[in-house]
Short mmCIF file of the C-alpha atoms (twelve columns), coordinates in Angstrom:
data_MODEL
# 
_entry.id   MODEL 
# 
loop_
_atom_site.group_PDB 
_atom_site.id 
_atom_site.type_symbol 
_atom_site.label_atom_id 
_atom_site.label_alt_id 
_atom_site.label_comp_id 
_atom_site.label_asym_id 
_atom_site.label_seq_id 
_atom_site.Cartn_x 
_atom_site.Cartn_y 
_atom_site.Cartn_z 
_atom_site.pdbx_PDB_model_num 
ATOM 1  C CA . MET A 1  36.417 98.128  -37.622 1 
ATOM 2  C CA . HIS A 2  33.491 98.137  -35.191 1 
ATOM 3  C CA . LEU A 3  31.738 101.501 -34.746 1 
ATOM 4  C CA . LEU A 4  32.369 101.572 -30.991 1 
ATOM 5  C CA . ASP A 5  36.117 101.171 -31.594 1 
ATOM 6  C CA . VAL A 6  36.238 104.308 -33.764 1 
ATOM 7  C CA . LEU A 7  35.622 106.912 -31.030 1 
ATOM 8  C CA . VAL A 8  38.284 106.822 -28.311 1 
ATOM 9  C CA . ARG A 9  37.122 109.764 -26.179 1 
ATOM 10 C CA . PRO A 10 35.670 113.260 -26.453 1 
ATOM 11 C CA . LEU A 11 38.247 116.044 -26.160 1 
ATOM 12 C CA . VAL A 12 37.211 118.875 -23.869 1 
ATOM 13 C CA . THR A 13 39.599 121.815 -24.152 1 
ATOM 14 C CA . GLU A 14 39.189 125.558 -24.208 1 
ATOM 15 C CA . LYS A 15 39.221 125.611 -27.997 1 
ATOM 16 C CA . SER A 16 36.778 122.707 -28.361 1 
ATOM 17 C CA . THR A 17 34.405 124.392 -25.907 1 
ATOM 18 C CA . LEU A 18 34.394 127.521 -28.079 1 
ATOM 19 C CA . LEU A 19 33.719 125.386 -31.168 1 
ATOM 20 C CA . GLN A 20 30.510 124.078 -29.576 1 
ATOM 21 C CA . GLU A 21 28.877 127.443 -30.260 1 
ATOM 22 C CA . GLU A 22 29.289 126.616 -33.970 1 
ATOM 23 C CA . ASP A 23 27.805 123.095 -33.490 1 
ATOM 24 C CA . LYS A 24 31.282 121.510 -33.746 1 
ATOM 25 C CA . TYR A 25 32.496 118.772 -31.401 1 
ATOM 26 C CA . VAL A 26 36.003 117.296 -31.107 1 
ATOM 27 C CA . PHE A 27 36.796 113.604 -30.560 1 
ATOM 28 C CA . GLN A 28 39.963 111.569 -30.352 1 
ATOM 29 C CA . VAL A 29 39.483 108.731 -32.818 1 
ATOM 30 C CA . SER A 30 41.307 105.548 -33.722 1 
ATOM 31 C CA . ARG A 31 44.309 106.069 -35.979 1 
ATOM 32 C CA . LYS A 32 42.816 103.623 -38.503 1 
ATOM 33 C CA . ALA A 33 39.433 105.390 -38.710 1 
ATOM 34 C CA . ASN A 34 38.326 107.409 -41.739 1 
ATOM 35 C CA . LYS A 35 35.706 110.151 -42.153 1 
ATOM 36 C CA . VAL A 36 32.879 107.789 -43.096 1 
ATOM 37 C CA . GLN A 37 33.459 105.590 -40.042 1 
ATOM 38 C CA . VAL A 38 33.602 108.632 -37.739 1 
ATOM 39 C CA . ARG A 39 30.331 109.964 -39.195 1 
ATOM 40 C CA . GLU A 40 28.564 106.625 -38.724 1 
ATOM 41 C CA . ALA A 41 29.909 106.190 -35.174 1 
ATOM 42 C CA . VAL A 42 28.815 109.660 -33.986 1 
ATOM 43 C CA . GLU A 43 25.365 109.301 -35.562 1 
ATOM 44 C CA . ASP A 44 24.899 105.838 -34.043 1 
ATOM 45 C CA . VAL A 45 26.228 106.545 -30.534 1 
ATOM 46 C CA . TYR A 46 24.768 110.027 -29.960 1 
ATOM 47 C CA . GLY A 47 21.664 109.924 -32.206 1 
ATOM 48 C CA . VAL A 48 22.433 113.149 -34.111 1 
ATOM 49 C CA . LYS A 49 22.881 114.014 -37.791 1 
ATOM 50 C CA . VAL A 50 26.435 114.871 -38.880 1 
ATOM 51 C CA . ARG A 51 26.918 117.534 -41.539 1 
ATOM 52 C CA . SER A 52 30.702 117.215 -42.005 1 
ATOM 53 C CA . VAL A 53 33.827 115.644 -40.521 1 
ATOM 54 C CA . ASN A 54 37.359 117.106 -40.524 1 
ATOM 55 C CA . ILE A 55 40.261 114.922 -39.417 1 
ATOM 56 C CA . THR A 56 43.718 115.990 -38.249 1 
ATOM 57 C CA . MET A 57 46.700 113.807 -37.403 1 
ATOM 58 C CA . ASN A 58 48.803 115.143 -34.530 1 
ATOM 59 C CA . ARG A 59 52.297 113.688 -34.372 1 
ATOM 60 C CA . GLY A 60 53.765 112.868 -30.973 1 
ATOM 61 C CA . LYS A 61 56.460 115.038 -29.454 1 
ATOM 62 C CA . VAL A 62 59.948 113.873 -28.559 1 
ATOM 63 C CA . LYS A 63 60.793 114.646 -24.935 1 
ATOM 64 C CA . ARG A 64 63.886 114.063 -22.891 1 
ATOM 65 C CA . TYR A 65 63.755 112.245 -19.565 1 
ATOM 66 C CA . GLY A 66 67.292 112.344 -18.148 1 
ATOM 67 C CA . PRO A 67 69.674 110.633 -20.544 1 
ATOM 68 C CA . ARG A 68 66.998 109.050 -22.746 1 
ATOM 69 C CA . TRP A 69 64.594 110.402 -25.363 1 
ATOM 70 C CA . VAL A 70 60.946 109.335 -25.374 1 
ATOM 71 C CA . LYS A 71 58.315 109.949 -28.064 1 
ATOM 72 C CA . THR A 72 54.727 110.547 -26.982 1 
ATOM 73 C CA . PRO A 73 52.097 108.676 -29.019 1 
ATOM 74 C CA . ASP A 74 50.524 110.080 -32.186 1 
ATOM 75 C CA . MET A 75 46.893 111.179 -31.917 1 
ATOM 76 C CA . LYS A 76 44.148 111.497 -34.510 1 
ATOM 77 C CA . LYS A 77 41.397 114.067 -33.877 1 
ATOM 78 C CA . ALA A 78 38.066 114.511 -35.617 1 
ATOM 79 C CA . ILE A 79 36.111 117.776 -35.631 1 
ATOM 80 C CA . VAL A 80 32.474 116.858 -36.242 1 
ATOM 81 C CA . THR A 81 29.999 119.501 -37.423 1 
ATOM 82 C CA . LEU A 82 26.386 118.703 -36.559 1 
ATOM 83 C CA . ARG A 83 23.171 119.734 -38.234 1 
ATOM 84 C CA . GLN A 84 21.675 123.037 -37.034 1 
ATOM 85 C CA . GLY A 85 19.930 122.511 -33.701 1 
ATOM 86 C CA . ASP A 86 21.469 119.116 -32.819 1 
ATOM 87 C CA . ARG A 87 23.409 118.879 -29.556 1 
ATOM 88 C CA . ILE A 88 25.515 116.260 -27.786 1 
ATOM 89 C CA . ARG A 89 24.568 116.355 -24.102 1 
ATOM 90 C CA . ILE A 90 27.784 114.827 -22.730 1 
ATOM 91 C CA . PHE A 91 29.707 117.996 -23.632 1 
ATOM 92 C CA . GLU A 92 27.207 120.300 -21.986 1 
ATOM 93 C CA . GLY A 93 27.195 118.514 -18.631 1 
ATOM 94 C CA . THR A 94 23.494 117.697 -18.708 1 
# 
């Protein structure tokens, strides 16, 4: 898998904004990606040093639209902890 295919998008939520104070950033990643690939992709794309990577798999919800049931897609998230002092500017709006 190519490194640019690993990171789908950064996730900016209230909880992920609070995690930035602890040098942690949250990304939606490809469902086939593993921790090593996420580490390499973040270091290559943003030019920072990654200390650790935690991955969670969020299963899609089943919702009802009239008479039919629809399942939303599964999503894989990665919480990336950076080295002390490193920042990713895209999250800070600079």
